[in-house]
OpenMM code with the backbone's topology and positions (N, CA, C; nanometers):
from openmm import Vec3, app, unit

residues = "MET SER THR CYS SER VAL THR PRO ALA ILE ARG HIS GLU GLY GLY PHE LEU ASP ARG LEU GLY VAL PHE LEU SER SER ALA CYS ALA LEU HIS CYS PHE LEU MET PRO PHE ALA LEU GLY PHE LEU VAL MET ASN GLY VAL GLU TRP PHE ALA SER GLU LEU MET GLU LEU ALA LEU VAL GLY THR ALA LEU VAL VAL GLY LEU THR SER LEU VAL PRO SER TYR VAL ARG HIS ARG ASN PRO LEU ALA LEU ILE LEU PHE GLY ALA GLY LEU LEU VAL ILE ALA ALA SER HIS LEU ALA SER HIS ASP HIS THR PRO PHE THR GLY LEU LEU MET ALA PHE GLY GLY GLY LEU VAL ALA ALA ALA HIS TYR ARG ASN ARG LYS VAL CYS ALA CYS ILE ALA HIS ALA".split()
positions = [
    Vec3(10.5486, 6.5058, 9.9290),
    Vec3(10.4704, 6.5375, 9.9827),
    Vec3(10.4312, 6.7296, 9.9106),
    Vec3(10.3005, 6.7601, 9.9281),
    Vec3(10.2493, 6.8735, 9.9001),
    Vec3(10.2468, 6.9378, 9.9764),
    Vec3(10.2672, 7.0765, 9.8953),
    Vec3(10.2567, 7.2318, 10.0282),
    Vec3(10.1476, 7.3154, 10.0276),
    Vec3(10.0801, 7.1983, 9.9202),
    Vec3(9.8885, 7.2768, 9.9199),
    Vec3(9.7952, 7.2454, 10.0509),
    Vec3(9.7506, 7.3370, 10.1060),
    Vec3(9.6437, 7.2534, 10.1826),
    Vec3(9.5191, 7.2274, 10.1688),
    Vec3(9.5024, 7.2555, 10.0033),
    Vec3(9.3680, 7.1940, 9.9451),
    Vec3(9.3642, 7.0883, 9.8791),
    Vec3(9.3034, 6.9395, 9.9401),
    Vec3(9.3247, 6.8300, 9.9041),
    Vec3(9.2326, 6.7629, 9.7757),
    Vec3(9.1284, 6.8659, 9.7615),
    Vec3(9.0155, 6.7676, 9.6217),
    Vec3(9.1848, 6.8359, 9.5109),
    Vec3(9.1986, 6.7299, 9.4309),
    Vec3(9.2551, 6.6637, 9.2593),
    Vec3(9.1337, 6.7773, 9.1955),
    Vec3(9.1309, 6.8604, 9.1257),
    Vec3(9.0578, 6.9216, 9.0222),
    Vec3(9.1702, 7.0416, 8.9667),
    Vec3(9.1448, 7.0301, 8.7596),
    Vec3(9.2083, 7.1122, 8.7202),
    Vec3(9.1140, 7.2471, 8.6985),
    Vec3(9.2704, 7.3301, 8.6187),
    Vec3(9.1702, 7.4989, 8.6938),
    Vec3(9.1931, 7.5276, 8.5354),
    Vec3(9.0687, 7.5441, 8.4991),
    Vec3(9.0594, 7.5856, 8.3586),
    Vec3(9.0497, 7.7634, 8.3160),
    Vec3(9.0436, 7.7854, 8.4260),
    Vec3(9.0005, 7.9516, 8.3732),
    Vec3(9.1478, 8.0380, 8.4317),
    Vec3(9.2214, 7.9608, 8.3637),
    Vec3(9.4264, 7.9998, 8.4156),
    Vec3(9.4275, 8.1755, 8.2908),
    Vec3(9.3369, 8.1316, 8.2105),
    Vec3(9.3705, 8.2749, 8.0793),
    Vec3(9.2959, 8.3829, 8.1743),
    Vec3(9.1890, 8.3414, 8.2198),
    Vec3(9.1220, 8.4410, 8.2685),
    Vec3(9.1841, 8.5447, 8.3906),
    Vec3(9.1680, 8.4177, 8.4908),
    Vec3(9.2736, 8.4863, 8.5850),
    Vec3(9.4056, 8.5722, 8.5388),
    Vec3(9.4554, 8.4999, 8.4496),
    Vec3(9.5906, 8.5994, 8.3785),
    Vec3(9.5354, 8.7440, 8.3119),
    Vec3(9.4118, 8.7086, 8.2770),
    Vec3(9.3301, 8.8464, 8.1884),
    Vec3(9.2833, 8.9451, 8.3228),
    Vec3(9.2271, 8.8572, 8.4334),
    Vec3(9.2069, 8.9156, 8.5235),
    Vec3(9.2717, 9.0474, 8.6110),
    Vec3(9.4257, 8.9957, 8.6084),
    Vec3(9.5136, 9.0756, 8.6834),
    Vec3(9.5672, 9.1622, 8.5871),
    Vec3(9.5480, 9.1489, 8.4831),
    Vec3(9.6290, 9.2609, 8.3315),
    Vec3(9.5536, 9.3978, 8.3490),
    Vec3(9.3981, 9.3203, 8.3144),
    Vec3(9.2896, 9.4339, 8.3196),
    Vec3(9.2789, 9.5276, 8.4554),
    Vec3(9.2789, 9.4887, 8.6078),
    Vec3(9.2754, 9.5057, 8.7640),
    Vec3(9.3937, 9.6014, 8.7395),
    Vec3(9.4847, 9.5431, 8.6683),
    Vec3(9.6075, 9.6156, 8.7060),
    Vec3(9.6555, 9.7320, 8.6351),
    Vec3(9.5677, 9.7060, 8.5042),
    Vec3(9.5623, 9.8721, 8.4291),
    Vec3(9.4371, 9.9302, 8.4539),
    Vec3(9.3330, 9.9125, 8.5225),
    Vec3(9.2545, 9.9798, 8.6060),
    Vec3(9.2541, 10.0339, 8.7279),
    Vec3(9.3970, 9.9958, 8.7971),
    Vec3(9.4319, 10.0742, 8.9086),
    Vec3(9.5249, 10.1443, 8.8366),
    Vec3(9.6106, 10.1492, 8.6897),
    Vec3(9.6999, 10.2226, 8.7167),
    Vec3(9.6648, 10.3543, 8.6240),
    Vec3(9.5272, 10.3195, 8.5794),
    Vec3(9.4670, 10.4483, 8.4675),
    Vec3(9.4131, 10.5130, 8.5958),
    Vec3(9.3094, 10.4492, 8.7089),
    Vec3(9.3110, 10.5172, 8.8165),
    Vec3(9.4019, 10.6448, 8.9286),
    Vec3(9.5038, 10.5648, 8.9449),
    Vec3(9.6557, 10.6289, 9.0076),
    Vec3(9.6835, 10.7196, 8.8890),
    Vec3(9.7083, 10.6959, 8.8225),
    Vec3(9.7873, 10.8405, 8.7418),
    Vec3(9.6471, 10.9969, 8.6551),
    Vec3(9.5500, 10.9121, 8.6537),
    Vec3(9.4439, 11.0025, 8.5962),
    Vec3(9.4110, 11.1765, 8.6879),
    Vec3(9.4517, 11.1579, 8.8358),
    Vec3(9.4528, 11.2946, 8.8901),
    Vec3(9.5672, 11.3647, 8.8482),
    Vec3(9.6571, 11.2692, 8.7889),
    Vec3(9.7920, 11.3267, 8.7386),
    Vec3(9.8113, 11.4496, 8.6490),
    Vec3(9.7486, 11.3499, 8.4836),
    Vec3(9.7332, 11.3120, 8.3949),
    Vec3(9.6083, 11.3968, 8.3814),
    Vec3(9.5094, 11.4164, 8.3766),
    Vec3(9.3944, 11.4586, 8.3117),
    Vec3(9.4207, 11.6329, 8.3007),
    Vec3(9.4298, 11.6657, 8.3103),
    Vec3(9.5088, 11.8466, 8.2361),
    Vec3(9.5806, 11.8275, 8.1319),
    Vec3(9.6690, 11.6899, 8.1392),
    Vec3(9.7802, 11.6836, 7.9780),
    Vec3(9.6942, 11.5911, 7.9130),
    Vec3(9.6021, 11.5309, 7.9135),
    Vec3(9.5528, 11.4681, 7.7903),
    Vec3(9.4440, 11.5331, 7.7829),
    Vec3(9.3563, 11.6522, 7.8443),
    Vec3(9.2538, 11.7319, 7.8216),
    Vec3(9.3733, 11.7918, 7.6549),
    Vec3(9.4584, 11.8346, 7.7000),
    Vec3(9.4972, 11.9503, 7.6213),
    Vec3(9.5573, 11.9198, 7.5124),
    Vec3(9.5829, 11.7618, 7.5037),
    Vec3(9.6450, 11.7530, 7.3565),
    Vec3(9.5196, 11.6288, 7.2919),
    Vec3(9.4125, 11.6875, 7.3576),
    Vec3(9.2438, 11.5779, 7.2745),
    Vec3(9.2621, 11.4418, 7.2995),
    Vec3(9.3087, 11.3599, 7.4017),
    Vec3(9.2922, 11.2417, 7.4660),
    Vec3(9.2294, 11.2139, 7.5744),
    Vec3(9.0902, 11.3103, 7.5866),
    Vec3(8.9999, 11.3202, 7.7335),
    Vec3(8.9371, 11.1929, 7.7337),
    Vec3(8.9334, 11.1798, 7.6128),
    Vec3(8.8502, 11.0209, 7.6020),
    Vec3(8.8818, 10.9173, 7.7164),
    Vec3(9.0374, 10.8975, 7.7599),
    Vec3(9.0905, 10.7731, 7.8507),
    Vec3(9.0063, 10.8501, 7.9681),
    Vec3(8.9947, 10.9676, 7.9834),
    Vec3(8.9783, 11.0410, 8.1102),
    Vec3(8.8253, 11.0514, 8.1650),
    Vec3(8.7509, 10.9769, 8.0639),
    Vec3(8.5692, 10.9909, 8.0699),
    Vec3(8.5324, 10.9176, 8.1139),
    Vec3(8.3963, 10.9203, 8.1500),
    Vec3(8.3466, 10.7931, 8.2782),
    Vec3(8.3335, 10.7085, 8.1831),
    Vec3(8.2722, 10.7408, 8.0506),
    Vec3(8.2711, 10.6137, 7.9838),
    Vec3(8.4024, 10.4792, 7.9774),
    Vec3(8.5434, 10.5248, 8.0264),
    Vec3(8.6373, 10.5004, 7.9803),
    Vec3(8.6487, 10.3691, 8.0982),
    Vec3(8.6239, 10.5128, 8.2281),
    Vec3(8.6171, 10.4188, 8.3972),
    Vec3(8.5008, 10.3106, 8.3588),
    Vec3(8.3657, 10.3372, 8.3340),
    Vec3(8.3034, 10.2187, 8.3127),
    Vec3(8.3269, 10.0757, 8.2579),
    Vec3(8.3832, 10.1222, 8.1619),
    Vec3(8.3900, 10.0209, 8.0598),
    Vec3(8.5027, 9.8918, 8.1352),
    Vec3(8.6204, 9.9770, 8.1699),
    Vec3(8.7221, 9.9496, 8.3412),
    Vec3(8.6600, 9.8614, 8.4012),
    Vec3(8.5712, 9.8889, 8.4181),
    Vec3(8.5224, 9.8524, 8.5556),
    Vec3(8.4030, 9.7310, 8.5339),
    Vec3(8.3302, 9.7310, 8.4191),
    Vec3(8.2719, 9.6635, 8.3804),
    Vec3(8.3474, 9.5191, 8.3118),
    Vec3(8.4676, 9.6092, 8.2164),
    Vec3(8.5147, 9.3988, 8.1906),
    Vec3(8.5641, 9.3847, 8.3361),
    Vec3(8.6415, 9.4081, 8.3734),
    Vec3(8.7013, 9.3728, 8.5405),
    Vec3(8.5960, 9.3575, 8.5943),
    Vec3(8.4341, 9.3551, 8.6113),
    Vec3(8.3247, 9.2744, 8.6803),
    Vec3(8.3135, 9.1157, 8.6065),
    Vec3(8.2586, 9.1059, 8.4902),
    Vec3(8.2652, 8.9883, 8.3747),
    Vec3(8.3778, 8.9474, 8.4291),
    Vec3(8.4878, 8.9665, 8.4098),
    Vec3(8.5853, 8.8517, 8.3765),
    Vec3(8.5736, 8.8442, 8.5521),
    Vec3(8.6067, 8.9148, 8.6320),
    Vec3(8.5808, 8.8376, 8.7872),
    Vec3(8.5076, 8.7599, 8.7874),
    Vec3(8.3658, 8.7629, 8.7678),
    Vec3(8.2555, 8.7190, 8.8449),
    Vec3(8.2744, 8.5661, 8.6971),
    Vec3(8.3329, 8.5947, 8.5913),
    Vec3(8.3174, 8.4442, 8.5001),
    Vec3(8.4369, 8.3605, 8.5241),
    Vec3(8.6093, 8.4166, 8.6262),
    Vec3(8.6508, 8.3387, 8.6268),
    Vec3(8.6521, 8.2826, 8.7709),
    Vec3(8.6288, 8.3892, 8.8597),
    Vec3(8.6260, 8.3903, 9.0268),
    Vec3(8.5054, 8.2635, 9.0201),
    Vec3(8.3929, 8.2794, 8.9948),
    Vec3(8.3109, 8.2128, 9.0743),
    Vec3(8.3381, 8.1095, 9.0715),
    Vec3(8.3215, 7.9917, 8.8954),
    Vec3(8.2953, 7.8735, 8.9051),
    Vec3(8.4168, 7.8230, 8.9681),
    Vec3(8.5390, 7.9200, 9.0032),
    Vec3(8.6547, 7.8034, 9.0104),
    Vec3(8.6653, 7.8258, 9.1725),
    Vec3(8.5362, 7.9568, 9.2591),
    Vec3(8.5438, 7.8836, 9.3940),
    Vec3(8.4540, 7.7912, 9.4338),
    Vec3(8.2955, 7.7087, 9.3406),
    Vec3(8.2224, 7.6318, 9.3313),
    Vec3(8.3013, 7.5215, 9.3138),
    Vec3(8.4649, 7.5246, 9.2733),
    Vec3(8.5100, 7.3929, 9.2761),
    Vec3(8.5877, 7.3743, 9.3568),
    Vec3(8.6482, 7.5041, 9.4708),
    Vec3(8.7567, 7.4598, 9.5594),
    Vec3(8.7153, 7.5165, 9.7077),
    Vec3(8.6106, 7.6059, 9.6508),
    Vec3(8.5315, 7.6787, 9.7954),
    Vec3(8.6638, 7.7476, 9.8800),
    Vec3(8.6902, 7.7747, 9.8455),
    Vec3(8.8053, 7.8810, 9.9474),
    Vec3(8.7825, 8.0278, 9.8880),
    Vec3(8.6876, 8.0636, 9.9846),
    Vec3(8.6544, 8.2027, 9.9776),
    Vec3(8.7302, 8.3437, 9.9313),
    Vec3(8.8395, 8.3061, 10.0068),
    Vec3(8.9619, 8.4264, 10.0076),
    Vec3(8.9175, 8.5520, 9.8691),
    Vec3(8.9732, 8.4608, 9.7243),
    Vec3(8.9468, 8.4792, 9.6490),
    Vec3(8.7911, 8.6560, 9.5800),
    Vec3(8.7064, 8.5592, 9.6648),
    Vec3(8.6236, 8.6125, 9.5818),
    Vec3(8.5939, 8.7652, 9.7313),
    Vec3(8.6464, 8.7449, 9.8334),
    Vec3(8.6435, 8.8395, 9.9151),
    Vec3(8.7309, 8.9385, 9.8845),
    Vec3(8.8457, 8.9142, 9.8283),
    Vec3(8.9423, 9.0785, 9.8045),
    Vec3(8.8618, 9.1220, 9.6770),
    Vec3(8.7786, 9.0036, 9.5746),
    Vec3(8.7048, 9.0413, 9.4799),
    Vec3(8.6069, 9.1692, 9.5399),
    Vec3(8.5332, 9.1129, 9.5887),
    Vec3(8.3999, 9.1807, 9.6455),
    Vec3(8.4450, 9.3673, 9.7277),
    Vec3(8.5818, 9.3109, 9.7806),
    Vec3(8.6004, 9.4293, 9.8508),
    Vec3(8.6834, 9.4711, 9.7566),
    Vec3(8.7557, 9.4965, 9.6936),
    Vec3(8.8053, 9.5835, 9.5291),
    Vec3(8.7099, 9.6202, 9.5513),
    Vec3(8.6044, 9.5902, 9.4829),
    Vec3(8.4718, 9.6550, 9.3851),
    Vec3(8.4024, 9.7578, 9.4428),
    Vec3(8.4483, 9.7082, 9.5746),
    Vec3(8.3512, 9.8072, 9.6802),
    Vec3(8.4373, 9.9203, 9.6398),
    Vec3(8.5443, 9.9132, 9.7236),
    Vec3(8.6168, 10.0253, 9.6850),
    Vec3(8.6687, 10.0963, 9.6431),
    Vec3(8.6792, 10.0581, 9.4755),
    Vec3(8.6428, 10.1250, 9.3790),
    Vec3(8.5333, 10.1921, 9.3317),
    Vec3(8.3894, 10.1079, 9.3700),
    Vec3(8.2474, 10.2167, 9.3695),
    Vec3(8.2246, 10.3028, 9.4478),
    Vec3(8.2845, 10.2844, 9.5634),
    Vec3(8.3101, 10.3725, 9.7076),
    Vec3(8.3478, 10.5061, 9.6829),
    Vec3(8.4608, 10.4557, 9.6146),
    Vec3(8.5223, 10.5888, 9.6417),
    Vec3(8.5236, 10.7111, 9.4397),
    Vec3(8.4403, 10.6391, 9.3808),
    Vec3(8.3605, 10.6729, 9.2851),
    Vec3(8.2440, 10.7534, 9.2683),
    Vec3(8.1624, 10.6821, 9.3752),
    Vec3(8.0804, 10.7930, 9.4299),
    Vec3(8.0731, 10.8992, 9.5241),
    Vec3(8.1823, 10.8591, 9.5941),
    Vec3(8.2110, 10.9604, 9.7311),
    Vec3(8.2503, 11.1230, 9.5791),
    Vec3(8.3645, 11.0851, 9.5068),
    Vec3(8.3950, 11.1754, 9.4562),
    Vec3(8.4529, 11.1689, 9.3103),
    Vec3(8.3586, 11.2759, 9.2487),
    Vec3(8.3453, 11.2620, 9.0782),
    Vec3(8.4735, 11.3876, 9.0108),
    Vec3(8.5202, 11.4241, 9.1032),
    Vec3(8.6674, 11.5318, 9.0604),
    Vec3(8.7938, 11.4712, 9.0297),
    Vec3(8.7983, 11.3450, 9.0498),
    Vec3(8.9347, 11.3064, 9.0068),
    Vec3(9.0678, 11.3686, 9.1376),
    Vec3(9.0520, 11.3588, 9.2419),
    Vec3(9.1491, 11.3930, 9.3541),
    Vec3(9.2450, 11.3291, 9.3552),
    Vec3(9.4063, 11.3204, 9.3697),
    Vec3(9.4885, 11.2095, 9.4220),
    Vec3(9.4062, 11.1213, 9.4847),
    Vec3(9.3734, 11.1927, 9.6366),
    Vec3(9.3552, 11.0717, 9.7471),
    Vec3(9.2141, 10.9776, 9.6430),
    Vec3(9.1113, 11.0585, 9.5970),
    Vec3(9.0671, 10.9125, 9.5076),
    Vec3(9.0913, 10.8471, 9.3918),
    Vec3(9.2066, 10.8831, 9.3434),
    Vec3(9.2428, 10.7951, 9.2416),
    Vec3(9.3797, 10.6794, 9.3503),
    Vec3(9.3978, 10.7659, 9.4591),
    Vec3(9.4625, 10.6431, 9.5403),
    Vec3(9.3921, 10.5259, 9.5736),
    Vec3(9.2830, 10.5758, 9.6384),
    Vec3(9.1774, 10.4469, 9.6491),
    Vec3(9.1480, 10.3681, 9.5698),
    Vec3(9.0721, 10.4322, 9.4467),
    Vec3(9.0293, 10.3555, 9.3235),
    Vec3(9.1962, 10.2825, 9.2742),
    Vec3(9.2663, 10.3123, 9.2833),
    Vec3(9.4193, 10.1955, 9.2598),
    Vec3(9.4210, 10.0922, 9.3624),
    Vec3(9.3495, 10.1288, 9.4675),
    Vec3(9.4093, 10.0051, 9.6048),
    Vec3(9.2961, 9.9222, 9.5728),
    Vec3(9.1713, 9.9919, 9.5034),
    Vec3(9.0559, 9.8627, 9.4956),
    Vec3(9.0683, 9.7939, 9.3326),
    Vec3(9.1227, 9.8705, 9.2423),
    Vec3(9.1934, 9.7906, 9.1455),
    Vec3(9.3333, 9.6711, 9.1815),
    Vec3(9.4024, 9.7483, 9.2851),
    Vec3(9.4804, 9.6000, 9.3098),
    Vec3(9.4107, 9.5196, 9.4319),
    Vec3(9.2652, 9.5175, 9.4916),
    Vec3(9.2451, 9.4024, 9.5420),
    Vec3(9.2108, 9.3023, 9.4616),
    Vec3(9.1456, 9.3879, 9.3296),
    Vec3(9.0731, 9.2538, 9.2158),
    Vec3(9.1940, 9.2182, 9.1557),
    Vec3(9.3050, 9.2976, 9.1204),
    Vec3(9.4231, 9.1704, 9.0761),
    Vec3(9.5066, 9.1231, 9.1788),
    Vec3(9.4755, 9.1195, 9.2971),
    Vec3(9.5120, 9.0307, 9.4327),
    Vec3(9.4103, 8.9198, 9.4282),
    Vec3(9.3276, 8.9606, 9.4158),
    Vec3(9.1846, 8.8350, 9.3970),
    Vec3(9.2338, 8.7254, 9.3001),
    Vec3(9.2607, 8.7801, 9.1683),
    Vec3(9.2575, 8.6621, 9.0531),
    Vec3(9.4532, 8.6401, 9.0782),
    Vec3(9.4863, 8.6469, 9.1347),
    Vec3(9.6730, 8.6097, 9.1206),
    Vec3(9.5796, 8.4929, 9.2860),
    Vec3(9.5436, 8.5179, 9.3534),
    Vec3(9.5121, 8.4096, 9.4856),
    Vec3(9.4255, 8.2946, 9.4347),
    Vec3(9.3287, 8.3590, 9.3167),
    Vec3(9.2612, 8.2663, 9.2944),
    Vec3(9.3486, 8.1706, 9.1765),
    Vec3(9.4096, 8.1974, 9.0832),
    Vec3(9.5218, 8.1155, 9.0051),
    Vec3(9.6495, 8.0569, 9.1590),
    Vec3(9.6848, 8.0783, 9.2532),
    Vec3(9.7259, 7.9530, 9.3120),
    Vec3(9.6750, 7.9609, 9.3748),
    Vec3(9.5348, 7.9225, 9.4350),
    Vec3(9.4605, 7.8134, 9.4812),
    Vec3(9.4396, 7.7260, 9.3993),
    Vec3(9.3927, 7.7306, 9.3001),
    Vec3(9.3055, 7.6372, 9.1476),
    Vec3(9.4409, 7.5707, 9.0885),
    Vec3(9.6172, 7.6015, 9.1052),
    Vec3(9.7583, 7.6171, 9.0470),
    Vec3(9.7664, 7.4807, 9.1466),
    Vec3(9.7487, 7.5145, 9.3010),
    Vec3(9.7678, 7.4260, 9.4155),
    Vec3(9.6499, 7.2607, 9.4272),
    Vec3(9.5538, 7.3023, 9.3870),
    Vec3(9.4814, 7.1831, 9.3560),
    Vec3(9.5270, 7.1093, 9.2391),
    Vec3(9.5057, 7.1717, 9.1282),
    Vec3(9.5763, 7.1040, 9.0130),
    Vec3(9.7066, 6.9839, 9.0122),
    Vec3(9.7777, 7.0416, 9.1689),
    Vec3(9.8712, 6.9535, 9.1711),
    Vec3(9.8537, 6.8653, 9.2945),
    Vec3(9.7476, 6.9061, 9.3615),
    Vec3(9.7377, 6.7535, 9.5174),
    Vec3(9.7116, 6.6435, 9.4186),
] * unit.nanometer
topology = app.Topology()
chain = topology.addChain("A")
for resn in residues:
    res = topology.addResidue(resn, chain)
    for name in ("N", "CA", "C"):
        topology.addAtom(name, app.Element.getBySymbol(name[0]), res)
């Protein structure tokens, strides 16, 4: 008897993308959380590229591409919307906090890290649902 509540038997081919998504969004969350505290240190040591707008856009853009590539096809197969909802909410929190404040305050960093955590949770949830379906 399976403990999964989803019945269609499909194979999850996006497991790698979900693992990559968890890694990238966790790196994004860590970057956002640490940036307000490390900004001065990075600039003093010539590593200001790590705190640049380009770096932030690269992290968010990569998370967006990997997320859409993994989560949308999986949703089409399993029809469980929670991962997409978490993903959208995470991107919305990241975008709203970025648009609201450009000066990397600790509060902005916490909000953006929370958004990155939501994106990571979306990939984790998607992986669990797909694994559950694969075992059904």
